[in-house]
C-alpha positions in Angstrom: 34.2 15.1 -28.1 35.0 12.0 -30.1 33.9 11.9 -33.7 32.0 8.7 -32.9 31.5 6.6 -29.8 34.3 4.3 -28.9 33.7 0.6 -28.7 34.0 -1.0 -25.2 36.6 -3.8 -25.0 35.8 -7.0 -23.2 38.4 -7.6 -20.5 37.0 -10.8 -18.9 34.2 -13.3 -19.2 33.3 -14.7 -15.7 31.3 -17.9 -16.0 30.0 -20.3 -13.3 26.4 -19.3 -12.4 24.0 -21.9 -13.5 21.1 -19.5 -14.1 20.4 -15.7 -14.6 22.8 -13.3 -12.9 20.7 -10.4 -11.4 23.1 -8.1 -9.6 26.7 -7.1 -9.0 28.6 -5.2 -6.3 32.2 -4.1 -6.3 33.8 -4.2 -2.8 34.8 -0.6 -1.9 38.0 -1.5 -0.1 39.1 -4.9 -1.4 39.7 -6.1 -4.9 36.5 -8.2 -5.0 33.4 -8.3 -7.2 30.2 -10.1 -5.9 27.5 -11.5 -8.1 24.2 -13.1 -7.3 21.8 -15.3 -9.3 18.7 -17.4 -9.6 20.9 -20.3 -8.7 20.9 -18.9 -5.1 24.7 -18.7 -5.0 26.9 -15.6 -4.4 30.2 -15.7 -6.3 33.2 -13.6 -5.3 35.8 -12.8 -7.9 39.2 -11.3 -7.0 41.2 -9.2 -9.5 44.6 -7.7 -9.7 46.8 -5.9 -12.3 49.6 -8.0 -13.9 52.3 -6.7 -16.2 51.6 -7.5 -19.8 55.3 -7.9 -20.5 55.4 -7.2 -24.2 53.7 -3.8 -24.3 55.2 -2.8 -20.9 51.7 -2.0 -19.7 49.4 -4.0 -17.3 46.3 -6.1 -17.6 43.7 -6.8 -14.9 43.1 -10.5 -14.3 40.1 -11.9 -12.6 39.7 -15.3 -10.8 37.0 -17.0 -8.8 37.8 -16.4 -5.1 34.8 -18.2 -3.5 31.3 -19.5 -4.1 29.0 -18.8 -1.2 26.0 -21.1 -0.9 23.7 -18.4 0.4 21.2 -20.5 2.2 18.4 -18.5 0.6 15.5 -20.7 -0.5 14.8 -18.7 -3.7 16.6 -16.3 -6.1 19.2 -14.0 -4.7 18.2 -10.7 -6.3 20.7 -8.1 -5.0 24.0 -7.8 -3.2 25.5 -4.8 -1.4 28.8 -4.2 0.5 29.1 -2.1 3.7 31.4 0.9 3.2 34.2 -0.9 5.1 33.9 -3.9 2.7 33.6 -6.3 5.7 29.9 -7.1 5.4 27.9 -8.3 2.4 24.1 -8.1 2.4 22.0 -10.2 0.2 18.3 -9.8 -0.6 16.2 -12.7 -1.8 12.8 -13.7 -3.3 12.4 -15.7 -0.1 11.6 -12.3 1.5 14.7 -12.2 3.7 18.0 -10.3 3.8 21.2 -12.2 4.6 24.2 -10.7 6.3 27.7 -12.1 5.7 31.0 -11.3 7.2 34.6 -12.4 6.4 36.3 -14.8 8.8 39.7 -13.3 9.8 42.7 -15.2 8.6 43.9 -15.9 12.2 40.6 -17.7 12.9 40.6 -19.4 9.5 44.0 -20.9 10.2 42.6 -22.7 13.2 39.7 -24.2 11.3 40.1 -27.4 9.3 36.5 -28.2 8.4 36.6 -26.7 4.9 34.0 -24.0 5.7 33.9 -20.9 3.4 35.8 -17.7 4.2 32.5 -15.8 4.5 29.8 -16.9 6.9 26.2 -15.8 7.5 25.9 -14.0 10.9 22.3 -12.8 10.6 19.0 -12.8 8.7 16.7 -9.8 8.6 13.0 -10.7 8.3 10.0 -8.5 7.8 9.1 -8.3 4.2 5.9 -10.2 3.3 7.0 -11.2 -0.2 10.0 -11.0 -2.5 12.8 -8.8 -1.3 14.1 -7.0 -4.5 16.9 -4.8 -3.4 19.3 -4.0 -0.5 21.7 -1.0 0.0 24.1 0.3 2.6 24.2 4.0 3.4 27.5 5.8 2.6 28.6 5.8 6.3 27.4 2.3 7.1 24.9 3.6 9.7 21.9 2.2 7.8 20.8 -0.6 5.5 17.7 -0.3 3.4 15.7 -3.1 1.7 12.6 -3.1 -0.5 10.1 -5.6 -1.8 7.1 -6.7 -3.8 5.0 -5.9 -0.7 5.3 -2.2 -1.6 7.4 -1.5 1.5 10.8 0.0 2.2 12.6 -1.1 5.4 15.3 0.9 7.0 17.6 -0.9 9.4 19.9 0.9 11.8 23.4 -0.7 12.1 24.6 -0.7 15.7 28.1 -1.6 17.0 29.1 -5.2 16.7 27.0 -5.4 13.5 23.6 -5.5 15.3 20.8 -4.5 13.0 17.6 -2.9 14.3 14.5 -1.8 12.3 14.4 2.0 12.2 11.4 2.4 10.0 8.9 0.7 7.6 7.7 3.0 4.8 4.8 2.1 2.6 4.7 5.1 0.2 4.6 3.3 -3.1 1.4 1.8 -4.5 3.1 -1.0 -6.3 6.1 -3.3 -6.2 9.3 -1.5 -5.1 12.2 -2.4 -7.5 15.2 -0.8 -6.0 16.7 1.3 -3.2 19.8 3.5 -3.4 21.5 5.8 -0.8 22.9 9.2 -1.5 26.7 9.1 -1.7 27.3 11.8 1.0 24.1 12.2 3.0 21.5 10.0 4.7 19.0 10.4 2.0 17.4 7.2 0.5 15.8 6.9 -2.9 13.4 4.1 -4.0 11.9 3.3 -7.4 8.8 1.4 -8.2 6.4 -0.3 -10.6 4.1 2.6 -9.9 6.4 4.7 -12.2 7.6 7.0 -9.3 10.7 7.7 -7.3 10.5 8.4 -3.6 13.0 10.2 -1.4 13.3 9.7 2.3 15.0 11.4 5.2 15.3 10.8 8.9 13.5 13.9 10.1 13.9 14.9 13.8 10.2 15.5 14.2 8.7 12.7 12.0 11.3 9.9 12.1 11.8 8.5 8.7 9.5 10.1 6.1 9.1 10.5 2.4 9.9 14.1 1.7 9.6 14.1 -2.1 8.1 12.1 -5.0 9.6 12.4 -8.4 7.2 11.8 -11.3 8.3 12.0 -15.0 8.6 8.4 -16.2 5.7 6.7 -18.1 6.4 3.2 -16.8 8.2 1.1 -14.2 11.4 2.7 -12.8 14.0 -0.1 -12.6 17.2 1.5 -11.4 18.7 4.5 -9.7 22.2 6.0 -9.4 23.3 9.2 -7.8 26.1 11.3 -9.3 29.4 11.2 -7.4 28.8 14.8 -6.2 25.3 13.9 -5.0 23.5 16.8 -6.7 22.1 14.6 -9.5 20.1 11.4 -9.7 19.7 9.2 -12.8 16.7 6.9 -13.2 16.2 4.2 -15.8 12.8 3.0 -16.8 10.6 0.6 -18.8 9.7 3.6 -20.9 13.1 3.3 -22.7 14.4 6.5 -21.2 16.7 7.8 -18.5 15.9 11.0 -16.5 18.6 13.1 -14.9 17.2 14.9 -11.8 18.9 18.0 -10.4 18.7 18.9 -6.7 17.6 22.4 -6.0 17.5 24.6 -2.9 14.4 26.6 -1.9 15.3 29.7 -3.9 15.9 27.7 -7.1 12.6 25.9 -6.6 10.8 29.2 -6.4 12.4 30.4 -9.6 11.3 27.3 -11.5 7.8 27.2 -10.0 8.4 23.9 -8.2 6.1 23.4 -5.2 8.0 23.5 -1.9 8.2 20.3 0.1 7.0 20.9 3.7 6.6 17.5 5.3 10.3 17.1 6.4 11.3 20.2 8.4 15.0 19.9 7.6 14.3 19.7 3.8 11.6 22.3 3.6 11.6 24.1 0.2 14.1 21.6 -1.4 13.2 19.9 -4.6 14.5 17.7 -7.4 14.0 18.9 -11.0 13.8 16.7 -14.1 16.6 18.3 -16.0 17.3 16.1 -18.9 15.7 13.0 -20.6 17.9 10.6 -22.4 15.9 8.7 -25.0 15.9 7.2 -28.4 18.9 4.9 -27.9 17.3 1.8 -26.4 14.6 -0.3 -28.1 13.6 -2.3 -25.0 13.4 -1.5 -21.2 16.5 -0.1 -19.5 17.1 -2.2 -16.4 20.3 -0.6 -14.9 22.2 2.6 -14.7 25.5 3.3 -12.9 27.1 6.8 -12.5 30.8 7.3 -11.9 33.4 10.1 -12.0 34.7 10.9 -15.4 38.0 11.9 -16.9 38.8 15.2 -15.1 40.7 16.5 -18.2 37.6 16.1 -20.4 35.0 19.0 -20.0 32.4 16.7 -21.6 32.7 14.5 -18.5 32.5 17.3 -15.9 29.7 15.5 -14.1 30.9 12.0 -14.8 29.8 9.2 -16.9 26.6 7.1 -16.8 26.6 3.4 -17.9 23.2 2.1 -19.0 22.0 -1.4 -20.1 18.8 -3.4 -20.4 16.7 -5.8 -22.3 18.0 -5.1 -25.8 21.5 -6.3 -24.7 23.2 -3.0 -25.5 25.6 -1.1 -23.2 25.9 2.7 -23.6 28.2 5.1 -21.8 27.0 8.7 -21.6 29.3 11.6 -20.8 27.5 14.3 -18.7 28.3 18.0 -18.2 26.4 21.1 -17.2 26.3 24.8 -18.0 28.5 27.2 -15.9 25.4 29.3 -15.1 22.7 26.8 -14.6 23.1 23.4 -12.8 20.0 22.2 -14.5 21.2 22.9 -18.0 22.6 19.4 -18.7 24.5 18.2 -21.7 24.8 14.5 -22.6 26.7 12.7 -25.3 27.4 9.0 -26.1 31.1 8.3 -25.3 31.2 4.5 -25.8 29.0 1.6 -26.5 28.8 -2.1 -27.3 26.0 -4.0 -29.0 24.8 -7.5 -27.9 27.1 -7.4 -24.9 25.7 -10.8 -23.7 24.8 -12.2 -27.1 21.0 -12.3 -27.3 20.5 -12.2 -23.5 19.1 -9.3 -21.4 21.5 -7.3 -19.3 20.1 -7.0 -15.7 22.9 -5.0 -14.0 25.7 -2.7 -14.9 28.2 -1.4 -12.4 31.3 0.8 -12.5 34.3 -0.4 -10.5 35.5 1.9 -7.7 38.0 4.6 -8.5 41.7 3.5 -8.5 43.6 4.0 -5.3 45.5 6.9 -7.0 42.2 8.6 -7.5 41.9 8.0 -11.3 38.4 7.7 -12.7 36.9 4.2 -12.9 37.7 2.4 -16.1 36.3 -1.0 -15.5 32.6 -1.9 -15.9 30.9 -5.1 -15.0 27.7 -6.4 -16.6 25.4 -9.3 -15.6 23.0 -11.1 -17.9 20.3 -13.7 -18.4 23.0 -15.9 -19.9 24.4 -16.6 -16.4 27.6 -14.7 -17.1 29.4 -11.7 -15.7 31.5 -9.7 -18.2 34.1 -7.0 -17.5 34.6 -4.1 -19.9 37.0 -1.3 -20.3 
């Protein structure tokens, strides 16, 4: 445990958006970072390691790869890559979801019209108002979207990138802020202005259903992030706190007096327990959390590290671990931080980069702010 939190170092300052940057997504297979904005554009940044020469080490360098004029009529609020990294989904306040694919190099070489490397091959319609978030499942079989109309849509992805509506769920009573898939299973989580988190499963008897509602926050839940192992879920809220939820089996639920869930037959008895509340570190709403694997050599990071940021412009990195005897006995400590990461601007999104190809824990972190900038930290 460090005597005091380390200070994050700014690695790059990516400018170019004309207005607020809302969301970020690292490509899982390619060295690309996508950002979206009120200016309706999607910007793609490539990055690579270069030898620093003098120190004998290396430095990661970013450059603008492409600006995609999304065609959306209003703010682009969220971006999400498919697991293969070949498809990019965008959600917009114009109520639609855009689908983008990369044009192969052999086809690009035969084109001379100056068209972008990424083209829109489909638009998903159905939401009645602003579409706030979009997310691909871990295996790419499903895409989820949510909106101000209180609905969560689940789209099944067929061969040849054909998308078909598999379910429309209206379980929340207010605006749905975000959707996030489990990293290893087809479990979907959503968070809302109604202060709750909903969990959905494709049940063989009921189709897509909500099988659990998580209630602990006192205000809007803005962001969700599962732990890499999938047993835990972090939620960030307007109430200035982050809850860490632990997934329990039927026996553990009974021991803790948690009411069994019976609606989804293949999840009967399972529950999510509010194990730890992180509070007292932020002075304004927390808009974003991102959970990544930690340093395997550090016991304090046994469950990974959570990055959090929000309206007060601060970025905090929490190291998370648990007791050997009780998975719900969580320990959290601040490992790193930076104040005023975007000057006086709000931070709307924080995202860890994927793990290195050699399996090392993620060490780069991207943030997006009201100042129209994307910043990279390490």
